[in-house]
C-alpha positions in Angstrom: 0.0 0.0 0.0 1.4 3.4 -1.0 0.4 6.8 0.4 1.1 9.6 -2.0 -0.2 13.0 -3.4 -1.4 14.4 -6.6 -1.0 18.1 -7.5 -4.2 20.0 -8.3 -4.8 23.7 -9.2 -6.7 23.9 -5.9 -4.6 21.8 -3.5 -2.8 18.5 -2.9 -4.9 15.4 -3.3 -4.0 12.5 -1.0 -4.5 9.0 -2.3 -3.9 5.4 -1.2 -2.8 3.0 -3.9 -2.8 -0.8 -3.4 -3.2 -3.9 -5.4 -1.4 -5.2 -8.5 -4.3 -6.2 -10.7 -4.4 -5.3 -14.4 -7.6 -3.1 -14.1 -7.8 0.3 -12.4 -10.4 0.9 -9.8 -10.9 4.4 -8.3 -12.6 4.6 -4.9 -14.6 7.5 -3.4 -15.3 7.5 0.3 -18.3 9.0 2.2 -18.7 12.2 4.1 -16.3 12.5 7.1 -14.5 9.3 6.0 -11.2 9.0 4.2 -9.5 6.9 1.5 -8.0 4.6 4.1 -11.4 3.0 4.7 -11.1 1.0 1.5 -7.9 -0.8 2.6 -10.0 -3.4 4.4 -11.0 -4.6 0.9 -7.4 -5.1 -0.2 -7.5 -8.9 0.0 -10.7 -9.0 -2.1 -9.6 -6.4 -4.8 -5.8 -6.7 -5.1 -5.7 -9.5 -7.6 -8.1 -8.0 -10.1 -7.5 -4.3 -9.5 -4.9 -1.7 -8.9 -6.9 0.5 -6.5 -6.6 4.3 -6.2 -8.6 5.6 -3.2 -9.0 9.4 -3.0 -9.2 11.6 0.0 -11.9 14.0 -1.1 -11.5 17.8 -0.6 -11.8 18.7 3.1 -11.1 15.1 4.1 -8.1 13.1 5.3 -4.7 14.5 4.2 -6.0 16.3 1.2 -5.5 20.1 1.3 -8.0 22.3 -0.6 -7.8 26.1 -1.0 -11.4 26.8 -2.1 -14.5 27.0 0.1 -16.1 24.2 -2.0 -15.4 22.0 -5.0 -17.2 21.4 -8.3 -17.9 18.4 -10.4 -15.3 19.6 -12.9 -12.7 19.6 -10.0 -13.3 15.9 -9.2 -13.5 15.0 -12.9 -10.1 16.6 -13.3 -8.7 14.5 -10.5 -10.0 11.3 -12.0 -8.6 12.2 -15.4 -5.3 12.9 -13.8 -5.3 9.5 -12.2 -6.2 7.9 -15.5 -3.3 9.7 -17.2 -0.8 8.7 -14.5 -1.9 5.1 -14.6 -1.9 5.1 -18.4 -5.5 3.9 -18.6 -8.4 4.9 -20.8 -11.0 2.9 -18.8 -11.5 2.1 -15.1 -14.0 0.8 -12.6 -15.5 3.0 -9.9 -16.4 2.2 -6.3 -18.2 4.7 -4.1 -19.6 4.7 -0.6 -22.4 6.9 0.7 -21.8 10.6 -0.1 -19.1 9.3 -2.6 -21.9 7.4 -4.4 -23.8 10.7 -4.8 -20.8 12.2 -6.4 -20.1 9.1 -8.6 -23.7 8.9 -9.9 -23.7 12.7 -10.7 -20.6 12.1 -12.8 -22.0 9.2 -14.8 -23.0 11.4 -17.9 -19.4 12.4 -18.2 -17.7 9.1 -17.2 -20.0 6.1 -18.0 -18.4 5.4 -21.4 -15.0 4.9 -19.6 -16.3 2.8 -16.7 -16.0 -1.0 -16.8 -17.9 -1.7 -13.6 -19.7 0.5 -11.1 -19.9 -0.5 -7.4 -22.3 1.6 -5.2 -22.2 1.0 -1.5 -25.0 2.5 0.7 -25.7 5.1 -2.0 -26.6 8.6 -0.7 -28.6 11.1 -2.7 -31.6 9.1 -3.9 -33.7 9.5 -0.8 -31.5 10.1 2.2 -33.6 10.6 5.3 -33.4 14.0 7.0 -31.5 15.5 4.1 -34.3 16.9 1.9 -34.0 20.4 3.5 -30.3 20.5 3.0 -30.7 19.5 -0.7 -33.3 22.1 -1.5 -31.9 25.0 0.5 -31.1 27.8 -2.1 -27.5 28.5 -2.7 -27.7 32.1 -1.5 -29.0 30.8 1.8 -26.1 28.3 2.1 -23.6 31.0 1.5 -25.3 33.3 4.0 -25.2 30.6 6.6 -21.6 29.9 5.9 -20.8 33.5 6.7 -23.0 33.9 9.8 -22.2 30.5 11.4 -18.5 30.9 11.7 -19.2 30.9 15.5 -21.9 28.3 15.6 -22.6 28.0 19.3 -25.9 29.9 19.2 -27.1 27.9 16.2 -26.3 24.5 17.9 -28.3 25.8 20.9 -31.3 26.3 18.6 -30.8 22.8 17.1 -30.8 21.3 20.6 -34.0 23.2 21.5 -35.6 22.0 18.2 -34.8 18.4 19.0 -36.5 18.7 22.4 -39.7 19.9 20.8 -39.4 17.4 18.0 -39.0 20.0 15.2 -35.5 18.9 14.3 -35.2 15.1 13.4 -32.7 13.1 15.5 -30.5 12.3 12.4 -30.3 16.0 11.5 -29.5 17.0 15.1 -26.7 14.4 15.4 -25.3 15.5 12.1 -25.3 19.2 12.8 -24.0 19.1 16.4 -21.2 16.7 15.4 -20.1 18.6 12.3 -20.3 22.3 13.2 -18.4 22.1 16.5 -14.8 22.4 15.2 -13.4 24.7 12.5 -12.2 21.9 10.3 -15.5 20.1 10.6 -17.4 23.3 9.9 -15.4 23.8 6.7 -15.8 20.2 5.6 -19.6 20.4 6.2 -20.1 23.6 4.3 -17.6 22.7 1.6 -19.6 19.6 0.8 -23.0 21.3 1.2 -22.0 24.0 -1.2 -20.7 21.3 -3.6 -24.1 19.5 -3.7 -25.5 21.8 -6.4 -22.7 20.9 -8.8 -23.4 17.2 -8.1 -27.2 17.4 -8.2 -28.9 14.1 -8.8 -32.0 13.5 -10.9 -33.2 9.9 -10.6 -34.5 9.8 -14.2 -31.1 10.9 -15.5 -29.2 8.3 -13.5 -31.7 5.6 -14.7 -31.4 6.7 -18.3 -27.6 6.6 -18.2 -27.5 3.1 -16.6 -30.1 1.8 -19.0 -28.7 3.2 -22.2 -25.0 2.3 -21.5 -25.7 -1.1 -20.0 -23.0 -0.3 -17.4 -22.5 -3.4 -15.2 -23.5 -2.1 -11.7 -23.6 -3.7 -8.3 -25.4 -1.9 -5.5 -24.9 -2.9 -1.8 -27.6 -1.8 0.7 -27.9 -2.5 4.4 -31.4 -3.9 5.3 -31.1 -1.9 8.6 -29.7 1.3 7.1 -31.5 4.1 9.0 -30.4 6.8 6.5 -31.6 5.5 3.1 -35.1 5.2 1.7 -35.2 1.6 0.6 -38.4 2.0 -1.5 -36.8 4.8 -3.6 -33.7 2.7 -4.2 -35.7 -0.3 -5.3 -37.8 1.9 -7.6 -34.6 3.3 -9.2 -32.5 0.2 -9.6 -34.6 -2.9 -9.6 -36.0 -2.4 -13.1 -32.6 -2.0 -14.7 -31.3 -5.4 -16.0 -27.6 -4.5 -15.8 -28.0 -3.5 -12.1 -27.6 -6.1 -9.4 -28.8 -5.2 -5.9 -27.4 -7.0 -2.8 -29.1 -6.6 0.5 -26.9 -7.1 3.6 -28.0 -7.7 7.1 -26.3 -4.6 8.3 -26.7 -0.8 8.6 -25.1 2.0 6.7 -21.4 1.4 7.1 -21.0 -1.6 4.8 -17.3 -1.2 3.8 -15.8 -4.1 5.8 -14.7 -7.7 5.8 -18.2 -9.0 5.0 -18.4 -6.9 1.9 -14.9 -8.1 1.0 -16.0 -11.7 1.1 -19.0 -10.9 -1.2 -16.7 -9.1 -3.7 
């Protein structure tokens, strides 16, 4: 396993590289995770793939000098990896928030992807996140400015939970991700990025159907974050998409997933 960096116009991108297989696999982690999470899959992936796992902007050891990142930024990083690995095609594995990013990039990347692996895919119907998704960009930018000292806001969120106005998942997310400067920047950096990676279910479905891209989706039966009915409606009617239901929650990247792969 090799830890190294890529140069980017907006920072230094940290990656983990492992495996010696002939095919390239690029891996995208979830929100508040890091590239290292995929190393548990090394025994399962190393023979078939050379894996390049990316620390996304505001995560891990990656340094990023903008307040957010765009689809074109991430596409540029992926193209740079392809060039350095001297590959024209690759497979893509993505977990949670990373799966939101991956699916939003399918119109640009599907023709180059050999296999797509989506693990606990965020973005289709993530519970408690509809307000975050539909908040206008001007409001997000305003909140980014006025919440630099978020203590008063966290107090309001605590009060909202007590009177059952703020859902528990939203309360947990906000109180744990606004309480330190680096977490604050990570949260708003990703929230501001969501417009650039906006998902339309019919667009995802059309790309998967028209390209015939071989896709495996792994979903936890006990995942409290994902809307299972929405995921079924999107994926089950597409013949090239295989859904695997695991007796687990949201965090599926582990040894059991490795055995299935």
